[in-house]
Every structure is written in structure tokens, then in C-alpha cells.
GULUMSE-422574 format. One record per residue (C-alpha): chain; x, y, z. Coordinates in nm, 3 decimals, decimal comma. Layout:
<recs>
<kette:A	c1:X	c2:Y	c3:Z>
...
</recs>
This chain:
<recs>
<kette:A	c1:-0,012	c2:-0,005	c3:-0,019>
<kette:A	c1:0,269	c2:0,231	c3:0,096>
<kette:A	c1:0,429	c2:0,176	c3:-0,229>
<kette:A	c1:0,121	c2:0,256	c3:-0,423>
<kette:A	c1:0,165	c2:0,584	c3:-0,294>
<kette:A	c1:-0,165	c2:0,575	c3:-0,045>
<kette:A	c1:0,027	c2:0,688	c3:0,234>
<kette:A	c1:0,318	c2:0,642	c3:0,491>
<kette:A	c1:0,365	c2:0,301	c3:0,616>
<kette:A	c1:0,243	c2:0,364	c3:0,963>
<kette:A	c1:-0,073	c2:0,550	c3:0,839>
<kette:A	c1:-0,108	c2:0,244	c3:0,604>
<kette:A	c1:-0,081	c2:-0,003	c3:0,917>
<kette:A	c1:-0,351	c2:0,224	c3:1,086>
<kette:A	c1:-0,587	c2:0,190	c3:0,771>
<kette:A	c1:-0,562	c2:-0,227	c3:0,797>
<kette:A	c1:-0,651	c2:-0,224	c3:1,153>
<kette:A	c1:-0,932	c2:-0,021	c3:1,161>
<kette:A	c1:-1,105	c2:-0,233	c3:0,892>
<kette:A	c1:-1,078	c2:-0,045	c3:0,595>
<kette:A	c1:-0,863	c2:-0,292	c3:0,388>
<kette:A	c1:-1,005	c2:-0,601	c3:0,194>
<kette:A	c1:-0,806	c2:-0,882	c3:0,086>
<kette:A	c1:-1,030	c2:-1,113	c3:-0,184>
<kette:A	c1:-1,315	c2:-0,957	c3:-0,037>
<kette:A	c1:-1,241	c2:-1,041	c3:0,319>
<kette:A	c1:-1,173	c2:-0,771	c3:0,577>
<kette:A	c1:-0,819	c2:-0,775	c3:0,705>
<kette:A	c1:-0,721	c2:-0,610	c3:1,056>
<kette:A	c1:-0,421	c2:-0,771	c3:1,161>
<kette:A	c1:-0,039	c2:-0,753	c3:1,091>
<kette:A	c1:0,175	c2:-0,891	c3:0,903>
<kette:A	c1:-0,077	c2:-0,966	c3:0,595>
<kette:A	c1:0,104	c2:-1,090	c3:0,300>
<kette:A	c1:-0,041	c2:-1,068	c3:-0,051>
<kette:A	c1:0,041	c2:-1,181	c3:-0,411>
<kette:A	c1:-0,011	c2:-0,838	c3:-0,621>
<kette:A	c1:-0,043	c2:-1,081	c3:-0,943>
<kette:A	c1:-0,335	c2:-1,288	c3:-0,795>
<kette:A	c1:-0,508	c2:-1,135	c3:-0,489>
<kette:A	c1:-0,746	c2:-0,814	c3:-0,489>
<kette:A	c1:-0,687	c2:-0,572	c3:-0,226>
<kette:A	c1:-0,928	c2:-0,274	c3:-0,142>
<kette:A	c1:-0,903	c2:0,038	c3:0,053>
<kette:A	c1:-1,236	c2:0,153	c3:0,140>
<kette:A	c1:-1,364	c2:-0,091	c3:-0,126>
<kette:A	c1:-1,158	c2:0,075	c3:-0,396>
<kette:A	c1:-0,925	c2:-0,161	c3:-0,579>
<kette:A	c1:-0,560	c2:-0,093	c3:-0,536>
<kette:A	c1:-0,303	c2:-0,209	c3:-0,796>
<kette:A	c1:0,070	c2:-0,228	c3:-0,799>
<kette:A	c1:0,297	c2:-0,471	c3:-0,994>
<kette:A	c1:0,535	c2:-0,655	c3:-0,824>
<kette:A	c1:0,762	c2:-0,660	c3:-1,154>
<kette:A	c1:0,766	c2:-0,434	c3:-1,481>
<kette:A	c1:0,769	c2:-0,584	c3:-1,804>
<kette:A	c1:1,107	c2:-0,567	c3:-2,070>
<kette:A	c1:1,056	c2:-0,647	c3:-2,384>
<kette:A	c1:0,741	c2:-0,733	c3:-2,614>
<kette:A	c1:0,555	c2:-1,049	c3:-2,770>
<kette:A	c1:0,709	c2:-1,404	c3:-2,726>
<kette:A	c1:1,051	c2:-1,269	c3:-2,622>
<kette:A	c1:0,908	c2:-1,063	c3:-2,306>
<kette:A	c1:1,021	c2:-1,100	c3:-1,973>
<kette:A	c1:1,001	c2:-0,925	c3:-1,615>
<kette:A	c1:1,253	c2:-0,787	c3:-1,369>
<kette:A	c1:1,216	c2:-0,735	c3:-1,004>
<kette:A	c1:1,168	c2:-0,379	c3:-0,872>
<kette:A	c1:1,512	c2:-0,212	c3:-0,789>
<kette:A	c1:1,546	c2:-0,180	c3:-0,417>
<kette:A	c1:1,709	c2:0,110	c3:-0,282>
<kette:A	c1:1,808	c2:0,205	c3:0,087>
<kette:A	c1:1,904	c2:0,597	c3:0,201>
<kette:A	c1:2,039	c2:0,730	c3:0,504>
<kette:A	c1:1,933	c2:1,066	c3:0,631>
<kette:A	c1:2,035	c2:1,265	c3:0,917>
<kette:A	c1:1,700	c2:1,462	c3:0,968>
<kette:A	c1:1,761	c2:1,834	c3:1,051>
<kette:A	c1:1,525	c2:2,000	c3:1,326>
<kette:A	c1:1,193	c2:2,118	c3:1,148>
<kette:A	c1:1,200	c2:1,853	c3:0,892>
<kette:A	c1:0,848	c2:1,618	c3:0,938>
<kette:A	c1:0,870	c2:1,232	c3:0,803>
<kette:A	c1:0,538	c2:1,212	c3:0,667>
<kette:A	c1:0,539	c2:1,197	c3:0,310>
<kette:A	c1:0,266	c2:1,438	c3:0,250>
<kette:A	c1:0,164	c2:1,756	c3:0,499>
<kette:A	c1:-0,135	c2:1,980	c3:0,444>
<kette:A	c1:0,069	c2:2,270	c3:0,617>
<kette:A	c1:0,355	c2:2,271	c3:0,355>
<kette:A	c1:0,612	c2:2,204	c3:0,617>
<kette:A	c1:0,950	c2:2,057	c3:0,449>
<kette:A	c1:0,962	c2:1,676	c3:0,418>
<kette:A	c1:1,230	c2:1,424	c3:0,444>
<kette:A	c1:1,159	c2:1,377	c3:0,060>
<kette:A	c1:1,269	c2:1,706	c3:-0,028>
<kette:A	c1:1,635	c2:1,587	c3:0,101>
<kette:A	c1:1,662	c2:1,303	c3:-0,139>
<kette:A	c1:1,852	c2:1,377	c3:-0,446>
<kette:A	c1:1,638	c2:1,458	c3:-0,746>
<kette:A	c1:1,764	c2:1,145	c3:-0,943>
<kette:A	c1:1,614	c2:0,915	c3:-0,663>
<kette:A	c1:1,309	c2:1,113	c3:-0,642>
<kette:A	c1:1,246	c2:1,081	c3:-1,010>
<kette:A	c1:1,314	c2:0,712	c3:-1,032>
<kette:A	c1:1,212	c2:0,564	c3:-0,703>
<kette:A	c1:0,930	c2:0,602	c3:-0,464>
<kette:A	c1:1,071	c2:0,602	c3:-0,120>
<kette:A	c1:0,922	c2:0,618	c3:0,221>
<kette:A	c1:1,070	c2:0,663	c3:0,565>
<kette:A	c1:1,082	c2:0,348	c3:0,804>
<kette:A	c1:0,977	c2:0,478	c3:1,097>
<kette:A	c1:0,941	c2:0,835	c3:1,242>
<kette:A	c1:1,105	c2:1,130	c3:1,396>
<kette:A	c1:0,904	c2:1,413	c3:1,527>
<kette:A	c1:0,984	c2:1,741	c3:1,386>
<kette:A	c1:1,190	c2:1,882	c3:1,683>
<kette:A	c1:1,415	c2:1,552	c3:1,699>
<kette:A	c1:1,697	c2:1,501	c3:1,459>
<kette:A	c1:1,928	c2:1,226	c3:1,349>
<kette:A	c1:1,900	c2:0,897	c3:1,138>
<kette:A	c1:1,641	c2:0,824	c3:0,933>
<kette:A	c1:1,609	c2:0,489	c3:0,704>
<kette:A	c1:1,423	c2:0,536	c3:0,393>
<kette:A	c1:1,359	c2:0,238	c3:0,148>
<kette:A	c1:1,105	c2:0,084	c3:-0,103>
<kette:A	c1:1,197	c2:-0,222	c3:0,060>
<kette:A	c1:0,867	c2:-0,301	c3:0,267>
<kette:A	c1:0,979	c2:-0,633	c3:0,389>
<kette:A	c1:1,308	c2:-0,500	c3:0,551>
<kette:A	c1:1,103	c2:-0,179	c3:0,698>
<kette:A	c1:0,843	c2:-0,369	c3:0,814>
<kette:A	c1:1,064	c2:-0,611	c3:0,997>
<kette:A	c1:1,293	c2:-0,279	c3:1,132>
<kette:A	c1:0,969	c2:-0,116	c3:1,291>
<kette:A	c1:0,762	c2:-0,431	c3:1,408>
<kette:A	c1:0,843	c2:-0,487	c3:1,793>
<kette:A	c1:0,863	c2:-0,886	c3:1,735>
<kette:A	c1:1,188	c2:-0,850	c3:1,586>
<kette:A	c1:1,349	c2:-0,655	c3:1,826>
<kette:A	c1:1,593	c2:-0,388	c3:1,675>
<kette:A	c1:1,738	c2:-0,133	c3:1,874>
<kette:A	c1:1,724	c2:0,267	c3:1,812>
<kette:A	c1:1,980	c2:0,447	c3:2,001>
<kette:A	c1:1,926	c2:0,827	c3:2,097>
<kette:A	c1:2,100	c2:1,095	c3:2,271>
<kette:A	c1:1,875	c2:1,298	c3:2,458>
<kette:A	c1:1,949	c2:1,630	c3:2,626>
<kette:A	c1:1,704	c2:1,700	c3:2,922>
<kette:A	c1:1,645	c2:2,023	c3:3,150>
<kette:A	c1:1,741	c2:1,950	c3:3,522>
<kette:A	c1:2,021	c2:1,677	c3:3,655>
<kette:A	c1:1,851	c2:1,343	c3:3,620>
<kette:A	c1:1,870	c2:1,078	c3:3,936>
<kette:A	c1:1,924	c2:0,691	c3:3,938>
<kette:A	c1:1,566	c2:0,688	c3:4,077>
<kette:A	c1:1,431	c2:0,859	c3:3,759>
<kette:A	c1:1,616	c2:0,649	c3:3,508>
<kette:A	c1:1,524	c2:0,314	c3:3,721>
<kette:A	c1:1,157	c2:0,436	c3:3,691>
<kette:A	c1:1,223	c2:0,449	c3:3,309>
<kette:A	c1:1,365	c2:0,103	c3:3,291>
<kette:A	c1:1,063	c2:-0,017	c3:3,442>
<kette:A	c1:0,858	c2:0,097	c3:3,223>
<kette:A	c1:0,501	c2:0,263	c3:3,245>
<kette:A	c1:0,171	c2:0,286	c3:3,054>
<kette:A	c1:0,124	c2:0,554	c3:2,786>
<kette:A	c1:-0,231	c2:0,670	c3:2,696>
<kette:A	c1:-0,261	c2:0,763	c3:2,317>
<kette:A	c1:-0,580	c2:0,898	c3:2,187>
<kette:A	c1:-0,702	c2:0,765	c3:1,831>
<kette:A	c1:-0,890	c2:1,015	c3:1,563>
<kette:A	c1:-1,219	c2:0,858	c3:1,636>
<kette:A	c1:-1,213	c2:0,990	c3:2,031>
<kette:A	c1:-1,109	c2:0,647	c3:2,191>
<kette:A	c1:-0,796	c2:0,608	c3:2,359>
<kette:A	c1:-0,568	c2:0,322	c3:2,402>
<kette:A	c1:-0,282	c2:0,250	c3:2,706>
<kette:A	c1:0,000	c2:0,066	c3:2,592>
<kette:A	c1:0,333	c2:-0,013	c3:2,818>
<kette:A	c1:0,635	c2:0,138	c3:2,723>
<kette:A	c1:0,980	c2:0,095	c3:2,859>
<kette:A	c1:1,337	c2:0,172	c3:2,757>
<kette:A	c1:1,580	c2:-0,106	c3:2,680>
<kette:A	c1:1,863	c2:0,107	c3:2,814>
<kette:A	c1:1,903	c2:0,434	c3:2,966>
<kette:A	c1:2,211	c2:0,560	c3:3,146>
<kette:A	c1:2,373	c2:0,878	c3:3,194>
<kette:A	c1:2,672	c2:1,067	c3:2,993>
<kette:A	c1:2,715	c2:1,329	c3:3,149>
<kette:A	c1:2,573	c2:1,611	c3:3,379>
<kette:A	c1:2,588	c2:1,959	c3:3,351>
<kette:A	c1:2,588	c2:2,208	c3:3,616>
<kette:A	c1:2,542	c2:2,564	c3:3,481>
<kette:A	c1:2,396	c2:2,878	c3:3,670>
<kette:A	c1:2,325	c2:3,054	c3:3,317>
<kette:A	c1:2,206	c2:2,830	c3:3,104>
<kette:A	c1:2,052	c2:2,592	c3:3,348>
<kette:A	c1:2,150	c2:2,225	c3:3,456>
<kette:A	c1:2,149	c2:1,970	c3:3,223>
<kette:A	c1:2,197	c2:1,604	c3:3,181>
<kette:A	c1:2,313	c2:1,433	c3:2,844>
<kette:A	c1:2,127	c2:1,055	c3:2,854>
<kette:A	c1:2,184	c2:0,733	c3:2,620>
<kette:A	c1:1,873	c2:0,573	c3:2,576>
<kette:A	c1:1,803	c2:0,254	c3:2,362>
<kette:A	c1:1,440	c2:0,148	c3:2,236>
<kette:A	c1:1,340	c2:-0,159	c3:2,090>
<kette:A	c1:0,994	c2:-0,052	c3:2,035>
<kette:A	c1:0,910	c2:0,318	c3:1,956>
<kette:A	c1:0,526	c2:0,466	c3:2,012>
<kette:A	c1:0,434	c2:0,800	c3:1,927>
<kette:A	c1:0,694	c2:1,035	c3:2,105>
<kette:A	c1:0,764	c2:0,790	c3:2,367>
<kette:A	c1:1,092	c2:0,903	c3:2,493>
<kette:A	c1:0,959	c2:1,276	c3:2,530>
<kette:A	c1:0,651	c2:1,152	c3:2,733>
<kette:A	c1:0,818	c2:0,919	c3:2,924>
<kette:A	c1:1,085	c2:1,173	c3:3,033>
<kette:A	c1:0,821	c2:1,423	c3:3,118>
<kette:A	c1:0,673	c2:1,147	c3:3,348>
<kette:A	c1:0,939	c2:1,135	c3:3,545>
<kette:A	c1:0,993	c2:1,488	c3:3,575>
<kette:A	c1:1,224	c2:1,565	c3:3,296>
<kette:A	c1:1,191	c2:1,786	c3:2,994>
<kette:A	c1:1,352	c2:1,690	c3:2,662>
<kette:A	c1:1,566	c2:1,995	c3:2,536>
<kette:A	c1:1,789	c2:1,790	c3:2,252>
<kette:A	c1:1,670	c2:1,467	c3:2,079>
<kette:A	c1:1,884	c2:1,292	c3:1,837>
<kette:A	c1:1,840	c2:0,901	c3:1,731>
<kette:A	c1:2,246	c2:0,795	c3:1,623>
<kette:A	c1:2,192	c2:0,412	c3:1,565>
<kette:A	c1:1,929	c2:0,207	c3:1,397>
<kette:A	c1:2,047	c2:-0,141	c3:1,490>
<kette:A	c1:2,418	c2:-0,171	c3:1,382>
<kette:A	c1:2,378	c2:0,135	c3:1,163>
<kette:A	c1:2,573	c2:0,452	c3:1,253>
<kette:A	c1:2,679	c2:0,773	c3:1,059>
<kette:A	c1:2,894	c2:0,971	c3:1,262>
<kette:A	c1:3,023	c2:1,140	c3:1,003>
<kette:A	c1:2,688	c2:1,216	c3:0,837>
<kette:A	c1:2,596	c2:1,616	c3:0,914>
<kette:A	c1:2,235	c2:1,715	c3:0,950>
<kette:A	c1:2,064	c2:1,762	c3:0,643>
<kette:A	c1:2,340	c2:1,507	c3:0,444>
<kette:A	c1:2,200	c2:1,186	c3:0,288>
<kette:A	c1:2,392	c2:0,866	c3:0,202>
<kette:A	c1:2,286	c2:0,590	c3:-0,041>
<kette:A	c1:2,379	c2:0,259	c3:0,146>
<kette:A	c1:2,603	c2:-0,017	c3:0,016>
<kette:A	c1:2,554	c2:-0,387	c3:0,002>
<kette:A	c1:2,745	c2:-0,406	c3:0,306>
<kette:A	c1:2,556	c2:-0,181	c3:0,500>
<kette:A	c1:2,197	c2:-0,313	c3:0,405>
<kette:A	c1:2,383	c2:-0,701	c3:0,500>
<kette:A	c1:2,408	c2:-0,566	c3:0,859>
<kette:A	c1:2,069	c2:-0,411	c3:0,889>
<kette:A	c1:1,913	c2:-0,753	c3:0,782>
<kette:A	c1:2,176	c2:-0,947	c3:1,025>
<kette:A	c1:2,031	c2:-0,773	c3:1,296>
<kette:A	c1:1,646	c2:-0,872	c3:1,177>
<kette:A	c1:1,741	c2:-1,224	c3:1,143>
<kette:A	c1:1,911	c2:-1,234	c3:1,450>
<kette:A	c1:1,625	c2:-1,067	c3:1,662>
<kette:A	c1:1,363	c2:-1,199	c3:1,461>
<kette:A	c1:1,114	c2:-1,414	c3:1,646>
<kette:A	c1:1,041	c2:-1,753	c3:1,537>
<kette:A	c1:0,740	c2:-1,815	c3:1,253>
<kette:A	c1:0,847	c2:-1,482	c3:1,086>
<kette:A	c1:0,936	c2:-1,495	c3:0,704>
<kette:A	c1:1,296	c2:-1,460	c3:0,677>
<kette:A	c1:1,459	c2:-1,130	c3:0,466>
<kette:A	c1:1,483	c2:-1,193	c3:0,138>
<kette:A	c1:1,282	c2:-1,512	c3:0,129>
<kette:A	c1:0,936	c2:-1,439	c3:0,158>
<kette:A	c1:0,701	c2:-1,651	c3:0,061>
<kette:A	c1:0,479	c2:-1,403	c3:-0,051>
<kette:A	c1:0,520	c2:-0,999	c3:-0,105>
<kette:A	c1:0,347	c2:-0,802	c3:0,176>
<kette:A	c1:0,171	c2:-0,491	c3:0,084>
</recs>
């Protein structure tokens, strides 16, 4: 669905869980859902979605098909840039940071999100299978952040963050959901005692599952206000030399590292990366 341009991956997941999607006439509300675009009929609000899995080359009896090329771009997102693919307010999107040649040839989508006030690493790709497995909590791929918060964080506050808490998230229909959130790791990197600018604490935080603005909300619950939040690692992937606003086309070695992280952490029963029985849409 994301490949068809319907919306960002998370928006498409919400469409599925809210019951707006039908596969061969049957409403699907659970993830993951695997379909074969050449055989299955997928509808959004009873409108058929079409997305060829392969493109034709040649004509007549000698015609053949080739797989869609997969592209992986690492972005160092600056503050003020949003990660949605469409914005009615006209704010700058991460899509605008991609080289024009890539924007023309490929439809890429962000893997996960960073809110507008946050900075750091964001992967963009058209590889739906890898994107799903990097973001789904059952695969447990970590993301690491450097967070500067106001005040001097205490050991007690850090212990509370590790134990976890329930976060309440309102839905568009007015309902609310409550989901437990916990930090895989949180530690103090440095404390700054500053009478002029105010005391600050630099934290290193690792998550395996990220809810909407999870770090900011959790820190607020224990009395710590976030001043700066930067994602510095996605699984094994780091790019300390990539400056804010810069992008990097990932090579085979970097992509293999991400795949290995998924395979190492993947739960039993999930399809192996690169060997899906059916393509997910």
C-alpha cells in the first residue's frame, strides 16, 4: 500500500487495523498480511489498489520481467523537517532531502518516524519487507538516541524509566488506547551544572519499540523535559560523519548488516529477509 502511494507505512497500518482494507473480499485487520499482487485483489474503502510487483521488459514472446530495484538511503534529519510523505501545512518533508534522481526514479518511504523537533538518522527505502521488520516490535531491532534534558537526572528517575509505564494515546475517533512502554537501556552520559543556561543531563537511551513521541512522554512522566533528541543508531547502523541535512546511499555491506540484525532478533515463525513466501502490501 505504501508503494502504491496511499500514504506513509504507519498510516497504511492504521488503515488495516481500522478495518478499511479487504483482501479478496475479506476484511483484514491484523498485521502482517501477505498478498500476491498478481493474484490477490486488495481494496481500500472498496476501491481496488493496483501495484505491479514486476515490470515488463521487451514485447511479444520474448518478453520478460525483472524485479523492482531496491534502494536504501540514510538521512540525517535536521530539526523542523517532518517524516510524513504528505503535509497539508506545507512543511518541509524528508522526501525533499533526497537527490532529484532518486526522487524521480523511485518512491521511497521513511522507516519509522522522528517528530519535527527531533534530529538524527532515518532510513528511507522501497523495501517493504525490511522496513516492516525493522519497525515491528517482534523483531526487536534497537534504536539508540542521545537526549539532552533539563535538570539533573537521578538514578531513581532512570530506574523508573527502565521499569516502564503505560502511555495513553488518543485516536482520531476520540477513543484512547493504553500501551506499556519501557526503555531497553538508559544511562547518564554527562551532567552539566550551569547557573546561566540551567542544569542539564545528557542521556543515552535505547529502545526496541517506539510509540509516538515515546521518549519525550516517558521523560515528562518522571519530571524531565527534553531539550534535544537525536537518533544516533538504527540497529548496527551508525553514521557519525553524516552531518544534519546530508544523505547517504547505502551499499550492500550496510544493508546486509541491517538484515543480519533482523535475522538475529527475529521471532520464530516470521519470514526470513530476502526469502518471503509472498510479498507484503
